[in-house]
Backbone as a chain_set.jsonl record, in Angstrom:
{"seq": "XXXXXXXXXXXXXXXXXXXXXXXXXXXXXXXXXXXXXXXXXXXXXXXXXXXXXXXXXXXXXXXXXXXXXXXXXXXXXXXXXXXXXXXXXXXXXXXXXXXXXXXXXXXXXXXXXXXXXXXXXXXXXXXXXXXXXXXXXXXXXXXXXXXXXXXXXXXXXXXXXXXXXXXXXXXXXXXXXXXXXXXXXXXXXXXXXXXXXXXXXXXXXXXXXXXXXXXXXXXXX", "coords": {"N": [[-66.325, 87.841, 175.358], [-63.061, 86.589, 175.446], [-61.508, 84.596, 172.988], [-59.917, 81.533, 173.538], [-56.896, 80.055, 172.548], [-55.942, 77.487, 173.207], [-58.251, 76.221, 174.17], [-59.754, 76.3, 171.845], [-58.243, 74.632, 170.224], [-58.341, 72.095, 171.37], [-60.382, 70.178, 170.488], [-59.185, 69.303, 168.093], [-56.925, 68.081, 169.092], [-57.974, 65.729, 170.189], [-58.472, 64.36, 167.894], [-56.081, 64.466, 166.382], [-54.032, 63.301, 167.985], [-54.681, 60.443, 168.416], [-54.843, 59.822, 165.668], [-52.284, 60.513, 164.757], [-50.887, 58.641, 166.239], [-51.756, 56.32, 164.985], [-50.513, 56.677, 162.513], [-47.813, 56.596, 163.32], [-47.615, 53.935, 164.242], [-48.1, 52.554, 161.839], [-45.889, 53.372, 160.294], [-43.651, 52.437, 161.737], [-44.245, 49.79, 161.527], [-43.458, 49.273, 158.961], [-40.802, 48.959, 159.224], [-39.213, 51.146, 159.818], [-37.222, 53.335, 161.878], [-38.336, 54.63, 165.063], [-38.111, 57.416, 165.362], [-38.462, 58.576, 162.911], [-41.164, 59.064, 162.541], [-42.129, 61.293, 164.317], [-40.369, 63.158, 163.211], [-41.234, 63.395, 160.541], [-43.705, 64.47, 161.134], [-42.966, 66.993, 162.012], [-41.6, 68.129, 159.8], [-43.132, 67.602, 157.474], [-45.905, 67.632, 158.225], [-48.641, 66.931, 157.432], [-51.368, 65.154, 157.51], [-52.848, 63.478, 155.679], [-51.014, 63.38, 153.561], [-48.849, 62.162, 154.806], [-49.867, 59.64, 155.481], [-50.292, 58.804, 152.897], [-47.644, 58.72, 152.083], [-46.759, 56.521, 153.551], [-48.139, 54.476, 152.251], [-46.991, 54.674, 149.705], [-44.318, 54.153, 150.262], [-44.536, 51.517, 151.11], [-45.3, 50.363, 148.741], [-43.084, 50.681, 147.207], [-42.743, 52.935, 145.586], [-41.438, 55.451, 143.321], [-39.56, 58.603, 143.515], [-40.685, 60.557, 141.808], [-43.32, 59.643, 141.453], [-44.218, 59.897, 144.076], [-44.035, 62.667, 144.401], [-45.905, 63.708, 142.512], [-48.299, 62.492, 143.359], [-48.55, 63.524, 145.985], [-48.698, 66.255, 145.417], [-51.147, 66.431, 143.997], [-52.874, 65.519, 145.968], [-52.678, 67.459, 148.0], [-53.394, 69.749, 146.709], [-55.772, 70.937, 147.235], [-55.344, 72.74, 149.257], [-54.712, 75.132, 148.088], [-57.12, 76.311, 147.347], [-58.628, 76.935, 149.722], [-56.637, 78.295, 151.001], [-56.388, 80.723, 149.708], [-58.412, 82.211, 150.793], [-57.529, 83.174, 153.214], [-55.515, 84.95, 152.842], [-55.436, 87.783, 153.246], [-55.713, 87.93, 156.02], [-53.408, 86.599, 156.871], [-51.369, 88.206, 155.99], [-51.057, 90.083, 157.936], [-49.57, 88.895, 159.881], [-46.86, 89.222, 159.91], [-43.492, 88.056, 160.041], [-44.313, 85.675, 160.987], [-46.18, 84.69, 159.247], [-45.112, 82.918, 157.417], [-44.66, 80.51, 158.749], [-47.316, 80.078, 159.516], [-48.541, 79.682, 157.05], [-47.251, 77.339, 156.235], [-48.23, 75.642, 158.238], [-50.949, 75.467, 157.752], [-53.44, 73.47, 157.899], [-56.259, 71.34, 157.024], [-57.825, 71.126, 159.328], [-56.898, 73.243, 160.949], [-57.617, 75.415, 159.354], [-60.391, 75.072, 159.435], [-60.93, 75.584, 162.147], [-60.079, 78.27, 162.385], [-61.746, 79.498, 160.539], [-64.176, 79.172, 161.769], [-63.98, 80.744, 164.026], [-64.686, 83.701, 165.955], [-64.549, 87.071, 164.54], [-62.982, 88.83, 166.157], [-61.063, 87.24, 167.212], [-59.045, 86.845, 165.458], [-56.304, 87.651, 165.671], [-52.69, 88.114, 165.652], [-51.333, 86.557, 167.636], [-53.264, 84.653, 168.358], [-53.829, 83.216, 165.948], [-51.291, 82.122, 165.315], [-50.834, 80.658, 167.661], [-52.877, 78.721, 167.649], [-52.106, 77.331, 165.365], [-49.527, 76.341, 166.086], [-50.197, 74.767, 168.322], [-51.876, 72.836, 167.15], [-50.06, 71.511, 165.442], [-48.349, 70.539, 167.375], [-49.95, 68.653, 168.754], [-50.171, 66.768, 166.728], [-47.484, 65.948, 166.224], [-46.877, 64.906, 168.72], [-48.674, 62.734, 168.827], [-47.668, 61.195, 166.661], [-45.13, 60.49, 167.678], [-45.798, 59.048, 170.034], [-47.269, 56.907, 168.955], [-45.336, 55.69, 167.319], [-43.412, 54.915, 169.202], [-44.926, 53.159, 170.784], [-45.602, 51.293, 168.832], [-43.184, 50.095, 168.415], [-42.733, 48.45, 170.566], [-45.003, 47.039, 171.216], [-47.278, 44.569, 169.96], [-49.2, 45.176, 167.085], [-52.129, 45.148, 165.061], [-52.559, 46.498, 161.957], [-54.637, 46.863, 160.186], [-57.152, 48.838, 158.757], [-56.494, 51.188, 160.115], [-55.876, 53.452, 158.621], [-58.32, 54.554, 158.025], [-58.945, 56.286, 160.026], [-58.293, 58.898, 159.359], [-60.31, 59.701, 157.585], [-62.435, 59.557, 159.365], [-61.81, 61.647, 161.13], [-62.112, 63.904, 159.466], [-64.861, 63.739, 159.074], [-65.874, 64.24, 161.662], [-64.983, 66.888, 162.044], [-66.457, 68.155, 160.062], [-69.091, 67.849, 161.009], [-68.879, 69.355, 163.377], [-68.369, 71.913, 162.299], [-70.744, 72.368, 160.927], [-72.529, 72.485, 163.042], [-71.692, 74.825, 164.258], [-71.988, 76.847, 162.316], [-74.341, 76.68, 160.194], [-75.022, 76.589, 156.839], [-77.037, 75.891, 154.249], [-76.636, 76.069, 151.423], [-73.768, 76.07, 150.574], [-73.082, 73.49, 151.541], [-74.85, 71.76, 150.15], [-74.031, 72.372, 147.565], [-71.389, 71.411, 147.557], [-71.845, 68.675, 148.031], [-73.326, 68.02, 145.748], [-71.411, 68.493, 143.783], [-69.463, 66.562, 144.443], [-70.988, 64.224, 144.077], [-71.584, 64.351, 141.315], [-69.011, 64.237, 140.141], [-68.179, 61.762, 141.083], [-69.868, 60.13, 139.677], [-69.188, 60.435, 136.961], [-66.442, 60.373, 136.565], [-63.295, 58.572, 136.612], [-61.853, 56.849, 139.485], [-59.234, 57.796, 140.155], [-59.206, 60.414, 139.342], [-61.106, 61.626, 140.792], [-60.849, 63.078, 143.294], [-59.394, 65.568, 142.884], [-60.98, 66.684, 140.88], [-63.55, 66.905, 142.047], [-63.017, 68.636, 144.184], [-62.174, 70.923, 142.808], [-64.512, 71.56, 141.349], [-66.331, 71.967, 143.455], [-65.128, 74.177, 144.683], [-65.465, 76.066, 142.662], [-68.243, 76.266, 142.671], [-68.629, 77.386, 145.216], [-67.44, 79.86, 144.832], [-69.187, 81.013, 143.031], [-71.56, 81.132, 144.467], [-73.576, 83.47, 146.282], [-72.291, 85.67, 148.827], [-73.333, 85.635, 152.166], [-74.934, 88.352, 153.885], [-73.036, 90.39, 156.079], [-70.934, 88.657, 156.266], [-67.505, 88.104, 155.82]], "CA": [[-65.417, 86.848, 175.943], [-61.919, 86.361, 174.582], [-61.35, 83.22, 172.545], [-58.658, 80.948, 173.982], [-56.351, 79.193, 171.503], [-55.883, 76.116, 173.711], [-59.619, 75.7, 174.188], [-60.152, 76.109, 170.453], [-57.453, 73.57, 169.619], [-58.532, 70.809, 172.031], [-61.049, 69.168, 169.646], [-58.226, 68.759, 167.138], [-56.046, 67.175, 169.846], [-58.641, 64.436, 170.33], [-58.359, 63.678, 166.615], [-54.7, 64.388, 165.909], [-53.185, 62.395, 168.766], [-54.873, 59.046, 167.99], [-54.527, 59.681, 164.254], [-50.825, 60.491, 164.69], [-50.441, 57.35, 166.761], [-51.98, 55.337, 163.915], [-49.452, 56.849, 161.534], [-46.571, 56.104, 163.901], [-47.653, 52.471, 164.238], [-47.952, 52.102, 160.456], [-44.531, 53.621, 159.815], [-42.753, 51.496, 162.409], [-44.559, 48.482, 160.983], [-42.715, 49.1, 157.716], [-39.398, 48.722, 159.54], [-38.482, 52.386, 160.038], [-36.98, 53.703, 163.27], [-39.459, 55.374, 165.627], [-37.945, 58.866, 165.286], [-38.918, 59.063, 161.613], [-42.561, 59.498, 162.63], [-42.226, 62.694, 164.74], [-39.64, 64.018, 162.279], [-42.143, 63.681, 159.432], [-44.73, 65.359, 161.658], [-42.405, 68.345, 162.084], [-41.162, 68.624, 158.491], [-44.212, 67.511, 156.491], [-47.13, 68.062, 158.905], [-49.826, 66.765, 156.589], [-51.807, 63.81, 157.834], [-53.171, 62.693, 154.489], [-49.775, 63.17, 152.795], [-48.002, 61.208, 155.518], [-50.449, 58.322, 155.267], [-49.989, 58.481, 151.501], [-46.231, 58.356, 152.032], [-46.652, 55.149, 154.045], [-48.59, 53.585, 151.168], [-46.009, 54.719, 148.623], [-43.127, 53.443, 150.729], [-44.836, 50.092, 151.123], [-45.398, 49.902, 147.356], [-41.811, 50.891, 146.545], [-42.901, 53.972, 144.563], [-40.303, 56.335, 143.12], [-39.679, 59.989, 143.966], [-41.608, 61.289, 140.933], [-44.671, 59.205, 141.808], [-44.548, 60.495, 145.365], [-44.214, 64.105, 144.21], [-47.158, 63.96, 141.799], [-49.416, 62.084, 144.215], [-48.669, 64.483, 147.084], [-49.15, 67.525, 144.848], [-52.575, 66.338, 143.71], [-53.606, 65.338, 147.215], [-52.681, 68.694, 148.786], [-53.75, 70.898, 145.885], [-56.946, 71.562, 147.83], [-54.922, 73.828, 150.13], [-54.69, 76.372, 147.303], [-58.446, 76.91, 147.28], [-59.003, 77.626, 150.95], [-55.545, 79.186, 151.388], [-56.643, 82.043, 149.136], [-59.377, 82.955, 151.615], [-56.891, 83.71, 154.423], [-54.358, 85.756, 152.461], [-55.461, 89.09, 153.91], [-55.486, 87.743, 157.451], [-52.047, 86.162, 157.109], [-50.425, 89.307, 155.732], [-50.889, 90.839, 159.181], [-48.821, 88.09, 160.846], [-45.431, 89.5, 159.835], [-42.688, 86.886, 159.698], [-45.037, 84.476, 161.388], [-47.056, 84.182, 158.186], [-44.478, 81.801, 156.708], [-44.992, 79.305, 159.506], [-48.764, 79.889, 159.465], [-48.846, 79.103, 155.734], [-46.792, 75.951, 156.296], [-49.046, 74.884, 159.18], [-52.377, 75.583, 157.449], [-54.069, 72.199, 157.57], [-57.719, 71.4, 156.926], [-58.391, 71.324, 160.654], [-56.575, 74.599, 161.384], [-58.484, 76.31, 158.592], [-61.744, 74.934, 159.95], [-61.017, 76.288, 163.43], [-59.957, 79.711, 162.171], [-62.94, 79.959, 159.829], [-65.299, 79.172, 162.683], [-63.716, 81.623, 165.161], [-65.22, 85.061, 165.778], [-63.571, 87.983, 163.926], [-62.067, 89.468, 167.109], [-60.025, 86.285, 167.61], [-58.102, 86.636, 164.369], [-55.08, 88.426, 165.827], [-51.463, 87.381, 165.356], [-51.031, 85.55, 168.652], [-54.265, 83.585, 168.318], [-53.642, 82.4, 164.743], [-50.057, 81.355, 165.446], [-50.97, 79.715, 168.771], [-53.696, 77.602, 167.182], [-51.301, 76.559, 164.409], [-48.489, 75.638, 166.842], [-50.826, 73.733, 169.141], [-52.336, 71.743, 166.293], [-48.907, 70.715, 165.025], [-47.821, 69.853, 168.558], [-50.761, 67.444, 168.971], [-49.855, 65.793, 165.685], [-46.142, 65.407, 166.467], [-46.985, 64.073, 169.921], [-49.313, 61.483, 168.439], [-46.727, 60.422, 165.846], [-44.09, 59.946, 168.549], [-46.376, 58.03, 170.911], [-47.6, 55.731, 168.163], [-44.111, 55.026, 166.879], [-42.804, 54.262, 170.366], [-45.759, 52.018, 171.148], [-45.505, 50.296, 167.778], [-41.903, 49.404, 168.484], [-42.645, 47.519, 171.704], [-46.241, 46.274, 171.357], [-47.781, 44.03, 168.692], [-50.406, 45.831, 166.594], [-52.661, 44.857, 163.742], [-52.726, 47.833, 161.379], [-55.741, 46.923, 159.236], [-58.207, 49.804, 159.028], [-56.051, 52.388, 160.813], [-55.877, 54.605, 157.723], [-59.655, 55.143, 157.985], [-59.057, 57.303, 161.066], [-58.23, 60.212, 158.721], [-61.668, 59.979, 157.113], [-63.264, 59.78, 160.544], [-61.519, 62.977, 161.647], [-62.767, 64.864, 158.579], [-66.3, 63.676, 159.326], [-66.129, 64.915, 162.935], [-64.805, 68.323, 161.837], [-67.589, 68.629, 159.275], [-70.238, 67.964, 161.905], [-68.638, 70.491, 164.275], [-68.519, 73.139, 161.532], [-72.171, 72.536, 160.64], [-73.188, 72.905, 164.27], [-71.315, 76.209, 164.544], [-72.506, 77.781, 161.318], [-74.938, 75.861, 159.135], [-75.59, 77.252, 155.663], [-77.319, 74.737, 153.38], [-76.203, 76.212, 150.028], [-72.424, 75.515, 150.341], [-73.072, 72.049, 151.784], [-75.514, 71.093, 149.031], [-73.183, 72.548, 146.392], [-70.256, 70.484, 147.659], [-72.363, 67.319, 147.862], [-73.676, 67.832, 144.344], [-70.151, 68.414, 143.037], [-68.871, 65.249, 144.699], [-71.812, 63.205, 143.448], [-71.414, 64.418, 139.865], [-67.671, 63.744, 139.784], [-68.131, 60.334, 141.366], [-70.643, 59.417, 138.66], [-68.681, 60.543, 135.584], [-64.977, 60.325, 136.469], [-62.619, 57.445, 137.277], [-61.461, 57.099, 140.86], [-57.986, 58.532, 140.348], [-59.426, 61.822, 139.058], [-62.266, 62.1, 141.543], [-60.555, 64.028, 144.362], [-59.061, 66.901, 142.397], [-62.111, 67.206, 140.11], [-64.632, 67.278, 142.953], [-62.588, 69.821, 144.932], [-62.187, 72.057, 141.88], [-65.892, 71.915, 141.056], [-66.923, 72.522, 144.673], [-64.579, 75.526, 144.86], [-66.13, 76.919, 141.681], [-69.598, 76.493, 143.167], [-68.547, 78.308, 146.35], [-67.13, 81.191, 144.299], [-70.39, 81.528, 142.368], [-72.618, 81.371, 145.449], [-73.503, 84.795, 146.915], [-71.827, 85.703, 150.203], [-74.366, 86.181, 153.041], [-74.658, 89.663, 154.471], [-72.315, 90.363, 157.355], [-69.856, 87.675, 156.212], [-66.354, 88.532, 155.041]], "C": [[-64.286, 86.544, 174.956], [-61.77, 84.876, 174.252], [-59.966, 82.709, 172.909], [-58.17, 79.941, 172.956], [-56.312, 77.734, 171.952], [-57.263, 75.474, 173.715], [-60.114, 75.423, 172.767], [-59.492, 74.881, 169.855], [-57.728, 72.188, 170.201], [-59.303, 69.783, 171.189], [-60.121, 68.527, 168.619], [-57.274, 67.796, 167.838], [-56.66, 65.789, 169.947], [-58.663, 63.668, 169.01], [-56.928, 63.446, 166.191], [-53.866, 63.374, 166.678], [-53.435, 60.928, 168.394], [-54.565, 58.821, 166.519], [-53.016, 59.647, 164.036], [-50.263, 59.182, 165.209], [-50.631, 56.251, 165.71], [-50.894, 55.439, 162.857], [-48.133, 56.305, 162.053], [-46.494, 54.587, 163.895], [-47.44, 51.933, 162.829], [-46.518, 52.247, 159.968], [-43.537, 52.647, 160.431], [-42.991, 50.079, 161.885], [-43.87, 48.198, 159.668], [-41.222, 48.89, 157.953], [-38.578, 49.974, 159.766], [-38.304, 52.648, 161.53], [-38.075, 54.651, 163.757], [-39.352, 56.875, 165.388], [-38.327, 59.431, 163.928], [-40.341, 59.625, 161.69], [-42.69, 60.934, 163.141], [-41.47, 63.638, 163.812], [-40.509, 64.373, 161.073], [-43.267, 64.603, 159.879], [-44.267, 66.8, 161.737], [-42.169, 68.922, 160.69], [-42.291, 68.64, 157.468], [-45.508, 68.088, 157.052], [-48.334, 68.077, 157.961], [-50.29, 65.328, 156.753], [-52.071, 62.955, 156.619], [-51.923, 62.395, 153.675], [-48.87, 62.166, 153.486], [-48.555, 59.783, 155.407], [-50.222, 57.866, 153.832], [-48.538, 58.035, 151.367], [-46.017, 56.928, 152.515], [-47.045, 54.158, 152.951], [-47.567, 53.525, 150.046], [-44.732, 53.99, 149.01], [-43.345, 51.932, 150.701], [-44.879, 49.518, 149.71], [-44.095, 50.069, 146.592], [-41.875, 51.933, 145.441], [-41.669, 54.858, 144.492], [-40.586, 57.754, 143.57], [-40.679, 60.774, 143.124], [-43.052, 60.917, 141.239], [-45.119, 59.854, 143.11], [-44.835, 61.978, 145.221], [-45.569, 64.411, 143.572], [-48.356, 63.624, 142.679], [-49.635, 63.075, 145.357], [-49.168, 65.827, 146.585], [-50.65, 67.503, 144.599], [-53.394, 66.245, 144.992], [-53.744, 66.652, 147.972], [-53.013, 69.936, 147.971], [-54.966, 71.633, 146.433], [-56.573, 72.74, 148.721], [-54.914, 75.166, 149.396], [-56.028, 77.076, 147.405], [-58.818, 77.616, 148.579], [-57.878, 78.519, 151.463], [-55.754, 80.602, 150.869], [-57.567, 82.872, 150.027], [-58.749, 83.567, 152.867], [-55.692, 84.596, 154.098], [-54.319, 87.086, 153.209], [-55.161, 88.963, 155.396], [-54.024, 87.4, 157.727], [-51.016, 87.246, 156.805], [-50.125, 90.087, 157.01], [-50.046, 90.084, 160.206], [-47.326, 88.369, 160.838], [-44.665, 88.266, 159.399], [-43.392, 85.585, 160.05], [-45.912, 83.896, 160.297], [-46.437, 82.998, 157.448], [-44.743, 80.483, 157.433], [-46.493, 79.025, 159.437], [-49.194, 79.269, 158.138], [-48.445, 77.633, 155.71], [-47.735, 75.098, 157.137], [-50.536, 74.939, 158.91], [-52.92, 74.233, 156.972], [-55.576, 72.388, 157.435], [-58.339, 71.746, 158.277], [-58.115, 72.73, 161.173], [-57.439, 75.611, 160.652], [-59.914, 76.264, 159.123], [-61.917, 75.686, 161.269], [-60.981, 77.799, 163.242], [-61.193, 80.268, 161.471], [-64.138, 80.041, 160.758], [-65.121, 80.061, 163.899], [-64.301, 83.002, 164.909], [-64.152, 86.001, 165.244], [-62.573, 88.573, 164.909], [-60.931, 88.541, 167.516], [-58.926, 86.148, 166.57], [-56.867, 87.528, 164.485], [-53.871, 87.509, 165.648], [-51.215, 86.256, 166.349], [-51.999, 84.38, 168.562], [-54.029, 82.653, 167.133], [-52.4, 81.526, 164.878], [-50.149, 80.322, 166.57], [-51.781, 78.498, 168.363], [-52.885, 76.702, 166.242], [-50.233, 75.736, 165.128], [-49.088, 74.493, 167.657], [-51.273, 72.548, 168.289], [-51.169, 70.882, 165.815], [-48.328, 69.951, 166.202], [-48.608, 68.581, 168.857], [-50.377, 66.355, 167.971], [-48.49, 65.145, 165.924], [-46.153, 64.499, 167.69], [-47.605, 62.726, 169.587], [-48.398, 60.593, 167.619], [-45.672, 59.747, 166.71], [-44.631, 58.828, 169.433], [-46.689, 56.748, 170.144], [-46.37, 54.956, 167.726], [-43.437, 54.288, 168.031], [-43.602, 53.026, 170.774], [-45.656, 50.906, 170.111], [-44.212, 49.514, 167.81], [-41.83, 48.362, 169.573], [-43.887, 46.649, 171.864], [-46.693, 45.743, 170.005], [-49.098, 44.709, 168.316], [-50.819, 45.223, 165.261], [-53.083, 46.18, 163.126], [-53.872, 47.927, 160.379], [-56.778, 47.952, 159.679], [-57.768, 51.079, 159.703], [-56.105, 53.62, 159.916], [-57.244, 55.27, 157.651], [-59.826, 56.223, 159.037], [-58.98, 58.706, 160.5], [-59.607, 60.624, 158.22], [-62.59, 60.281, 158.289], [-63.051, 61.177, 161.121], [-62.186, 64.046, 160.793], [-64.271, 64.898, 158.839], [-66.67, 64.41, 160.611], [-66.01, 66.43, 162.765], [-65.943, 68.909, 161.016], [-68.814, 68.831, 160.156], [-70.085, 69.165, 162.828], [-68.832, 71.818, 163.548], [-69.983, 73.415, 161.224], [-72.924, 72.995, 161.886], [-72.881, 74.358, 164.615], [-71.983, 77.18, 163.592], [-73.044, 76.978, 160.137], [-75.529, 76.745, 158.056], [-75.804, 76.162, 154.617], [-76.731, 74.855, 151.976], [-74.787, 75.677, 149.786], [-72.366, 74.005, 150.527], [-73.69, 71.3, 150.613], [-74.69, 71.213, 147.757], [-72.01, 71.591, 146.386], [-70.71, 69.039, 147.452], [-72.716, 67.026, 146.406], [-72.423, 67.694, 143.484], [-69.505, 67.045, 143.201], [-69.662, 64.139, 144.009], [-71.646, 63.17, 141.938], [-70.073, 63.846, 139.436], [-67.545, 62.246, 140.034], [-68.835, 59.525, 140.277], [-69.955, 59.393, 137.299], [-67.173, 60.387, 135.459], [-64.406, 59.078, 137.13], [-62.123, 57.841, 138.656], [-60.225, 57.962, 141.023], [-58.13, 60.02, 140.059], [-60.496, 62.447, 139.96], [-61.929, 63.23, 142.508], [-60.322, 65.431, 143.828], [-60.225, 67.518, 141.627], [-63.226, 67.678, 141.036], [-64.268, 68.519, 143.76], [-62.649, 71.059, 144.048], [-63.608, 72.515, 141.597], [-66.576, 72.526, 142.272], [-66.42, 73.93, 144.933], [-65.235, 76.508, 143.894], [-67.55, 77.251, 142.126], [-69.593, 77.503, 144.304], [-68.231, 79.731, 145.898], [-68.376, 81.828, 143.693], [-71.475, 81.893, 143.369], [-72.476, 82.771, 146.058], [-73.063, 84.689, 148.362], [-72.928, 86.314, 151.075], [-73.974, 87.516, 153.637], [-74.013, 89.522, 155.838], [-71.193, 89.365, 157.403], [-68.749, 88.195, 155.328], [-65.55, 87.321, 154.657]], "O": [[-64.532, 86.277, 173.78], [-61.891, 84.016, 175.124], [-58.961, 83.362, 172.629], [-58.928, 79.069, 172.532], [-56.615, 76.838, 171.164], [-57.422, 74.322, 173.311], [-60.805, 74.435, 172.522], [-60.109, 74.166, 169.067], [-57.376, 71.189, 169.574], [-58.918, 68.614, 171.173], [-60.256, 67.343, 168.31], [-56.857, 66.801, 167.246], [-55.961, 64.785, 169.809], [-58.852, 62.452, 169.007], [-56.585, 62.371, 165.699], [-53.069, 62.654, 166.076], [-52.477, 60.222, 168.08], [-54.078, 57.754, 166.147], [-52.517, 58.857, 163.234], [-49.276, 58.671, 164.68], [-49.787, 55.368, 165.56], [-50.407, 54.425, 162.358], [-47.409, 55.628, 161.323], [-45.451, 54.011, 163.585], [-46.693, 50.974, 162.633], [-45.99, 51.354, 159.306], [-42.683, 52.096, 159.735], [-42.065, 49.272, 161.808], [-43.705, 47.04, 159.284], [-40.464, 48.669, 157.008], [-37.357, 49.886, 159.894], [-39.13, 52.235, 162.346], [-38.669, 55.383, 162.966], [-40.37, 57.548, 165.228], [-38.5, 60.642, 163.796], [-40.674, 60.566, 160.97], [-43.314, 61.747, 162.459], [-41.872, 64.788, 163.638], [-40.519, 65.522, 160.632], [-43.738, 65.429, 159.097], [-45.059, 67.725, 161.556], [-42.504, 70.078, 160.432], [-42.401, 69.579, 156.68], [-46.135, 68.939, 156.42], [-48.953, 69.117, 157.733], [-49.689, 64.401, 156.209], [-51.579, 61.831, 156.529], [-51.774, 61.292, 153.151], [-48.189, 61.391, 152.814], [-47.79, 58.83, 155.255], [-49.987, 56.685, 153.579], [-48.234, 57.093, 150.634], [-45.194, 56.2, 151.96], [-46.382, 53.141, 152.747], [-47.302, 52.456, 149.497], [-44.133, 53.294, 148.19], [-42.457, 51.17, 150.32], [-44.547, 48.353, 149.491], [-44.001, 49.644, 145.441], [-41.142, 51.833, 144.457], [-40.94, 55.002, 145.473], [-41.708, 58.079, 143.959], [-41.444, 61.573, 143.663], [-43.918, 61.791, 141.279], [-46.258, 60.304, 143.231], [-45.764, 62.498, 145.839], [-46.297, 65.283, 144.048], [-49.32, 64.387, 142.735], [-50.774, 63.427, 145.665], [-49.973, 66.476, 147.253], [-51.351, 68.452, 144.952], [-54.476, 66.824, 145.089], [-54.805, 66.937, 148.527], [-52.925, 71.054, 148.48], [-55.173, 72.81, 146.135], [-57.384, 73.643, 148.925], [-55.09, 76.215, 150.015], [-56.078, 78.299, 147.534], [-59.271, 78.761, 148.556], [-58.125, 79.411, 152.275], [-55.347, 81.569, 151.512], [-57.506, 84.101, 150.013], [-59.378, 84.4, 153.519], [-54.931, 84.955, 154.997], [-53.278, 87.468, 153.745], [-54.444, 89.786, 155.965], [-53.459, 87.866, 158.717], [-49.899, 87.196, 157.321], [-49.055, 90.68, 157.143], [-49.828, 90.594, 161.305], [-46.592, 87.822, 161.662], [-45.102, 87.523, 158.52], [-43.103, 84.532, 159.483], [-46.347, 82.749, 160.392], [-47.162, 82.161, 156.911], [-45.017, 79.463, 156.8], [-46.902, 77.87, 159.313], [-50.098, 78.434, 158.1], [-49.194, 76.784, 155.229], [-48.011, 73.952, 156.784], [-51.324, 74.504, 159.749], [-52.858, 73.909, 155.786], [-56.1, 73.47, 157.701], [-59.261, 72.557, 158.359], [-58.994, 73.35, 161.772], [-57.938, 76.56, 161.258], [-60.57, 77.299, 159.244], [-62.934, 76.347, 161.481], [-61.757, 78.526, 163.863], [-61.636, 81.377, 161.772], [-65.02, 80.878, 160.565], [-66.022, 80.134, 164.734], [-64.4, 83.427, 163.758], [-62.964, 85.766, 165.465], [-61.421, 88.801, 164.54], [-59.944, 88.989, 168.099], [-57.967, 85.406, 166.782], [-56.431, 88.104, 163.488], [-54.009, 86.293, 165.513], [-50.92, 85.128, 165.953], [-51.584, 83.227, 168.68], [-54.03, 81.433, 167.296], [-52.445, 80.33, 164.59], [-49.599, 79.227, 166.447], [-51.418, 77.369, 168.691], [-52.968, 75.476, 166.313], [-50.05, 74.559, 164.817], [-48.549, 73.386, 167.677], [-51.071, 71.394, 168.667], [-51.277, 69.656, 165.787], [-47.862, 68.823, 166.036], [-48.02, 67.547, 169.175], [-50.273, 65.179, 168.32], [-48.359, 63.924, 165.835], [-45.513, 63.447, 167.696], [-47.108, 61.687, 170.023], [-48.343, 59.383, 167.839], [-45.353, 58.576, 166.508], [-44.0, 57.78, 169.568], [-46.414, 55.646, 170.617], [-46.354, 53.725, 167.755], [-42.948, 53.171, 167.859], [-43.03, 51.978, 171.072], [-45.627, 49.725, 170.456], [-44.141, 48.398, 167.294], [-40.972, 47.48, 169.532], [-43.847, 45.635, 172.562], [-46.503, 46.418, 168.993], [-50.007, 44.804, 169.141], [-49.981, 44.837, 164.446], [-53.883, 46.908, 163.713], [-54.061, 48.982, 159.774], [-57.228, 47.942, 160.825], [-58.581, 51.99, 159.861], [-56.357, 54.723, 160.402], [-57.335, 56.433, 157.259], [-60.768, 57.01, 158.952], [-59.541, 59.631, 161.088], [-60.024, 61.766, 158.409], [-63.435, 61.173, 158.204], [-64.007, 61.82, 161.554], [-62.763, 64.993, 161.327], [-64.883, 65.966, 158.824], [-67.671, 65.125, 160.648], [-66.841, 67.177, 163.282], [-66.352, 70.045, 161.252], [-69.494, 69.853, 160.065], [-71.04, 69.911, 163.044], [-69.399, 72.753, 164.113], [-70.418, 74.566, 161.255], [-73.849, 73.802, 161.794], [-73.717, 75.047, 165.199], [-72.487, 78.221, 164.013], [-72.31, 76.642, 159.207], [-76.423, 77.55, 158.317], [-74.834, 75.569, 154.146], [-76.36, 73.84, 151.387], [-74.606, 74.887, 148.86], [-71.688, 73.31, 149.771], [-73.125, 70.317, 150.134], [-74.644, 70.28, 146.955], [-71.667, 71.023, 145.349], [-70.033, 68.266, 146.774], [-72.447, 65.94, 145.894], [-72.381, 66.877, 142.565], [-69.054, 66.44, 142.228], [-69.079, 63.224, 143.426], [-71.574, 62.095, 141.342], [-69.998, 63.066, 138.486], [-66.876, 61.543, 139.277], [-68.458, 58.39, 139.988], [-70.116, 58.429, 136.551], [-66.667, 60.277, 134.343], [-64.971, 58.58, 138.103], [-61.99, 59.026, 138.96], [-60.167, 58.783, 141.939], [-57.285, 60.814, 140.473], [-60.752, 63.649, 139.893], [-62.637, 64.237, 142.547], [-60.974, 66.38, 144.264], [-60.446, 68.727, 141.701], [-63.789, 68.752, 140.822], [-65.126, 69.371, 143.997], [-63.115, 72.115, 144.476], [-63.889, 73.713, 141.601], [-67.321, 73.497, 142.139], [-67.189, 74.794, 145.355], [-65.526, 77.646, 144.26], [-68.004, 78.385, 141.975], [-70.454, 78.381, 144.358], [-68.696, 80.696, 146.504], [-68.595, 83.032, 143.825], [-72.225, 82.846, 143.158], [-71.356, 83.21, 146.322], [-73.415, 83.733, 149.054], [-73.416, 87.401, 150.764], [-72.792, 87.773, 153.867], [-74.382, 88.664, 156.64], [-70.547, 89.21, 158.439], [-68.999, 88.672, 154.221], [-64.524, 87.447, 153.989]]}, "num_chains": 1, "name": "protein.A"}
């Protein structure tokens, strides 16, 4: 049975649209015009980085602070981006957009798809659809935030909730205890010995090292 990109992307829509709406509401709440939200969704397309940008804007942070914080936050893309290099070389000119649009959720969907689905049209369609859900959510939230009163406390937690849902879905599709336990152990160790501001990059780096060391199961590329 051929894998359909729209069907594959729908679970992300249920996360991206409300999450994008939360971002749009937060941004408009800072006094920005509504169109900034979908524009950031098109140009930046990084949920965690956009929520970080809202926090930095609210705190009056400078350009250098924003650059360093965003670099550290999105450095995780380097680790899983390396695993799709061979697949993306076959996309031709489309690989530049696919690289730009490689989010955590898109990577999760592509990693969980059967090998026969990894053709050019499928990869690019999933990437376009995922960004479309996000931009749509940003626009809807910004428009709603401009005309309706909202309390924005706790909205930023929706990003964490989305990651949790994607983790559960990935475990249900292909559960291998060794990578999960390795990542949990890495996070626990870094949380115990490192200050909060170093936790994210240290735990990701250590978890990536553990995954490199772990043997690859037979039949897995």
